[in-house]
C-alpha positions as CSV (number, residue, x, y, z in Angstrom):
1,M,0.1,0.0,0.0
2,K,2.8,2.4,0.9
3,K,4.7,1.7,-2.2
4,H,1.6,2.2,-4.3
5,A,0.9,5.5,-2.6
6,L,4.4,6.7,-3.3
7,A,4.1,5.8,-7.1
8,V,0.9,7.8,-7.2
9,A,2.4,10.7,-5.4
10,R,5.3,10.7,-8.0
11,A,3.0,10.6,-11.0
12,L,0.7,13.5,-9.6
13,L,3.7,15.8,-8.5
14,W,4.4,17.3,-11.8
15,P,1.0,18.2,-13.1
16,G,-0.1,19.0,-9.5
17,L,2.5,21.5,-9.1
18,F,2.2,23.1,-12.5
19,F,-1.5,23.6,-12.3
20,A,-1.5,24.8,-8.9
21,C,1.0,27.4,-10.0
22,L,-1.3,28.3,-12.9
23,T,-4.1,28.7,-10.6
24,A,-2.2,31.1,-8.5
25,V,-1.2,33.3,-11.2
26,G,-4.8,33.3,-12.4
27,T,-6.0,34.5,-9.1
28,G,-3.4,37.3,-9.3
29,L,-4.5,38.3,-12.8
30,A,-8.1,38.3,-11.5
31,S,-7.3,40.6,-8.5
32,G,-5.1,42.9,-10.6
33,A,-1.8,41.9,-9.0
34,P,0.1,39.5,-11.5
35,A,3.5,40.5,-10.7
36,V,2.8,39.8,-6.9
37,A,1.1,36.4,-7.6
38,F,3.8,35.2,-10.0
39,N,6.7,36.2,-7.9
40,T,5.1,34.5,-4.6
41,T,4.1,31.6,-6.5
42,Y,7.6,31.1,-7.9
43,L,9.4,31.3,-4.9
44,L,6.9,28.9,-2.9
45,L,7.5,26.5,-6.0
46,A,11.2,26.8,-5.5
47,A,10.9,26.2,-1.8
48,A,8.8,23.2,-2.3
49,L,11.2,21.8,-4.8
50,A,14.1,22.2,-2.4
51,V,12.5,20.2,0.1
52,L,11.3,17.5,-2.2
53,E,14.7,17.2,-3.7
54,R,15.9,16.2,-0.2
55,L,12.9,13.9,0.6
56,M,12.8,12.1,-2.8
57,P,15.7,12.9,-5.0
58,Y,16.1,11.4,-8.6
59,E,19.8,11.3,-8.3
60,R,21.3,11.2,-4.8
61,Q,24.7,12.1,-6.2
62,W,23.4,15.4,-7.5
63,L,22.6,16.4,-3.8
64,A,26.3,16.9,-3.1
65,S,27.6,20.8,-3.6
66,D,29.4,21.6,-6.7
67,D,30.5,25.0,-5.4
68,Q,28.7,27.0,-7.9
69,L,25.8,28.4,-5.6
70,L,26.9,32.1,-6.1
71,P,27.5,31.8,-9.9
72,D,24.1,30.2,-10.3
73,L,22.5,32.9,-8.2
74,L,24.1,35.8,-10.0
75,H,23.3,34.2,-13.4
76,T,19.7,33.9,-12.3
77,V,19.3,37.5,-11.0
78,L,21.0,39.0,-14.0
79,T,19.4,37.0,-16.9
80,K,16.0,35.8,-15.4
81,G,15.7,38.6,-13.1
82,F,16.9,41.6,-14.9
83,V,17.0,40.8,-18.5
84,Q,14.0,38.6,-18.8
85,V,11.5,40.2,-16.5
86,V,12.5,43.9,-16.0
87,V,13.9,44.6,-19.6
88,L,12.4,42.2,-22.2
89,M,9.1,41.2,-20.7
90,T,8.4,45.1,-19.9
91,A,9.0,45.9,-23.5
92,V,6.8,42.9,-24.8
93,I,4.0,43.8,-22.6
94,G,4.3,47.5,-23.6
95,V,4.1,46.4,-27.3
96,A,1.2,44.2,-26.7
97,D,-0.7,47.1,-25.0
98,V,0.1,49.4,-28.0
99,L,-1.2,46.7,-30.5
100,A,-4.2,46.0,-28.5
101,A,-5.1,49.7,-28.5
102,E,-5.0,49.7,-32.3
103,G,-6.8,46.4,-32.7
104,G,-3.8,43.9,-32.8
105,V,-2.6,42.2,-35.8
106,W,-4.3,38.8,-36.4
107,W,-4.7,37.6,-32.9
108,P,-8.2,35.8,-32.4
109,R,-9.1,37.9,-29.5
110,A,-12.7,36.5,-29.7
111,W,-11.4,33.1,-28.6
112,P,-11.8,31.9,-24.9
113,L,-8.7,33.0,-22.8
114,A,-7.5,29.3,-22.4
115,L,-7.3,28.9,-26.2
116,Q,-5.4,32.1,-26.7
117,V,-2.9,31.0,-24.1
118,T,-2.5,27.6,-25.8
119,L,-1.9,29.5,-29.1
120,G,0.5,31.7,-27.5
121,L,2.4,28.7,-26.0
122,L,2.6,27.2,-29.6
123,V,3.6,30.4,-31.4
124,A,6.3,31.2,-28.7
125,E,7.7,27.7,-28.7
126,F,8.5,27.7,-32.3
127,G,10.7,30.4,-32.0
128,L,12.0,29.0,-28.5
129,Y,12.7,25.6,-30.1
130,W,14.7,27.0,-33.1
131,A,16.6,29.5,-30.8
132,H,17.6,26.3,-28.6
133,R,18.4,24.0,-31.4
134,L,20.5,26.8,-33.1
135,S,22.4,27.2,-30.0
136,H,23.5,23.7,-30.2
137,E,24.3,23.5,-33.9
138,W,26.1,27.0,-34.4
139,P,29.4,27.1,-32.7
140,I,29.1,30.9,-32.1
141,L,25.8,30.3,-30.2
142,W,27.0,27.5,-28.4
143,R,29.8,29.5,-26.8
144,F,27.1,31.3,-24.7
145,H,24.7,28.3,-24.4
146,A,27.5,26.2,-23.0
147,V,27.4,28.1,-19.7
148,H,24.2,26.3,-19.1
149,H,25.2,23.0,-20.1
150,S,28.4,23.3,-17.9
151,V,26.4,22.2,-14.9
152,E,27.4,18.8,-13.4
153,R,24.3,18.3,-11.6
154,L,20.6,19.2,-12.1
155,W,18.5,20.9,-9.5
156,F,16.0,23.6,-8.9
157,F,18.7,26.4,-8.1
158,N,20.6,26.2,-11.4
159,T,17.5,26.6,-13.6
160,G,18.3,30.1,-14.3
161,R,22.1,29.6,-15.1
162,F,22.2,31.1,-18.6
163,H,24.6,33.7,-20.1
164,V,22.9,37.0,-20.7
165,V,23.5,36.7,-24.5
166,D,21.9,33.4,-24.5
167,T,18.8,34.6,-22.6
168,V,18.5,37.4,-25.0
169,V,18.6,35.4,-28.1
170,S,16.0,32.7,-26.7
171,L,13.6,35.5,-25.6
172,A,14.0,37.4,-28.9
173,F,12.9,34.4,-30.8
174,G,10.0,33.4,-28.8
175,Q,8.6,37.1,-27.7
176,I,9.0,38.7,-31.1
177,L,6.7,36.1,-32.7
178,L,4.1,36.9,-30.1
179,M,4.4,40.6,-30.7
180,L,4.1,40.1,-34.4
181,A,1.1,38.1,-33.9
182,G,-0.5,40.8,-31.9
183,A,-0.8,38.8,-28.7
184,P,-2.7,40.7,-25.8
185,R,-0.9,41.4,-22.5
186,D,-2.7,38.6,-20.5
187,V,-1.6,36.0,-23.1
188,V,1.9,37.3,-22.7
189,I,2.0,37.2,-18.9
190,W,0.4,33.7,-19.1
191,T,2.9,32.5,-21.5
192,G,5.9,34.0,-19.6
193,A,4.5,32.3,-16.3
194,A,4.1,29.0,-17.8
195,T,7.7,29.1,-19.2
196,A,9.0,30.0,-15.8
197,F,7.1,27.2,-14.0
198,I,7.8,24.3,-16.6
199,G,11.6,25.7,-16.6
200,I,12.2,25.2,-12.8
201,L,10.2,21.9,-12.8
202,T,12.1,20.6,-15.7
203,H,15.5,21.2,-14.0
204,C,14.4,19.9,-10.5
205,N,16.4,16.8,-9.0
206,V,12.9,15.2,-7.7
207,D,11.8,11.6,-8.7
208,M,8.8,12.3,-10.7
209,R,6.8,10.0,-13.1
210,T,5.5,11.9,-16.0
211,G,4.4,9.1,-18.4
212,W,2.5,10.5,-21.3
213,L,3.0,14.2,-20.3
214,D,6.5,13.6,-21.9
215,Y,4.8,13.7,-25.3
216,V,3.2,17.1,-24.7
217,F,5.4,19.0,-22.2
218,N,9.0,19.3,-21.4
219,T,9.6,17.2,-18.4
220,P,12.7,16.5,-16.0
221,R,12.8,13.0,-17.8
222,L,13.3,14.5,-21.1
223,H,15.4,17.4,-20.1
224,R,18.0,15.1,-18.3
225,W,18.6,13.5,-21.7
226,H,19.3,16.7,-23.1
227,H,22.1,17.6,-20.6
228,S,23.9,14.3,-21.6
229,R,27.6,14.8,-22.6
230,N,27.0,12.2,-25.5
231,P,26.0,14.5,-28.6
232,E,23.5,12.0,-29.7
233,E,21.4,12.2,-26.8
234,G,22.3,15.9,-25.7
235,N,21.5,17.4,-29.1
236,S,17.7,16.5,-28.6
237,N,14.7,17.6,-26.6
238,Y,15.0,21.2,-27.5
239,G,11.4,22.3,-26.4
240,E,11.2,24.8,-23.8
241,N,7.6,24.1,-22.8
242,L,6.2,21.8,-25.5
243,M,7.6,18.7,-27.2
244,I,5.5,19.3,-30.5
245,F,8.3,20.5,-32.5
246,D,10.8,17.9,-31.4
247,L,8.2,15.3,-32.5
248,L,7.7,17.1,-35.8
249,F,11.5,17.7,-36.6
250,G,12.9,14.4,-35.3
251,T,14.8,15.7,-32.3
252,F,12.5,14.0,-29.5
253,L,14.5,11.4,-27.5
254,R,12.7,9.2,-24.7
255,P,14.9,6.2,-23.9
256,E,13.3,3.6,-21.3
257,R,16.8,3.3,-19.6
258,R,17.9,5.7,-16.9
259,S,19.6,8.9,-17.9
260,P,23.2,9.5,-17.4
261,V,24.5,11.1,-14.0
262,N,27.7,12.3,-15.4
263,I,26.5,15.5,-17.2
264,G,28.3,18.7,-18.3
265,I,30.6,19.7,-21.2
266,D,34.0,18.6,-22.2
267,G,35.6,21.9,-22.7
268,P,36.9,24.7,-20.4
269,M,34.5,26.6,-18.1
270,P,35.7,29.1,-15.4
271,R,34.3,28.4,-11.8
272,G,33.5,32.1,-11.3
273,F,30.6,34.3,-12.6
274,L,32.7,36.9,-14.2
275,G,34.9,34.3,-15.8
276,Q,31.8,32.5,-17.2
277,L,30.4,35.6,-18.6
278,A,33.8,36.3,-20.4
279,Q,34.2,32.6,-21.4
280,P,32.4,32.9,-24.8
281,F,34.5,35.8,-25.9
282,Q,37.8,33.7,-25.4
283,R,39.5,32.3,-28.5
284,D,39.1,28.9,-27.0
285,G,35.4,29.2,-26.4
286,S,33.9,26.0,-25.0
287,E,33.5,22.6,-26.5
288,G,31.1,19.7,-26.3
289,L,27.7,18.8,-27.9
290,V,28.0,21.2,-30.8
291,A,26.7,19.2,-34.0
292,E,26.5,20.3,-37.6
293,P,22.7,20.4,-38.5
294,S,23.1,17.1,-40.5
295,V,24.9,15.1,-37.8
296,G,24.6,14.5,-34.1
297,R,20.8,13.9,-34.4
298,P,19.5,11.3,-31.7
299,S,18.9,7.8,-33.1
300,P,15.5,6.3,-32.2
301,P,15.6,4.7,-28.7
């Protein structure tokens, strides 16, 4: 009975946490305080994952310190805090308001909000997928993306470990499409919130069972394969939120075997924050995982 209850809990964790967070953001939007609702919910989710990682870790080896707590925090504050939330999202929402005042472009504003948000996720995902894929296939972009892949363990705290240039490229690809389509403010907010929640859930070191959800959403199970040192495994599962484009373009990978524990990159990466910011501009750059578009594709499991 106890074993069965644990299995049920593992199956319910991902969808339960995700939809609980969406509900909280919806409450904040209804009350006119979306920023407060999102930030509070995100911090509570992070706290819950910190506890769950200790209670039911997927990899116990990843509980050990990697001495990257400060660099991970500074990357998160700079890229996810300042660049993403303060600069880019403010600009995107501002443009969305202007387009709304002018009647938008082609956005189906008569649709129910849930359908509009679903469309928003699909539109943004197309840009995010290609930004992520090109960051693996183009060496110049990989230099910046390698900062994220240099982690040697996956846990909730290094979710936001991205070079600032990598973050700008990714958001530009996704958010520009939403702006061009004329997505209204609420859709932009919902899309951004869902991306943040899925991102931290994807990176967490919690033993969750996601089953068929792997074919719809980006999940921890899929993302662990994406962090493999093996290019045939790491150059896969590029979806930020949804897996539809990985399925369509042949980059979806979901083996039944356990994902590798030894993750990271083969090239150099400084241990300090400032060194990591400067590394992509060095002559030696960063190695590992880069593949030409015609090679390095994952084989069917």
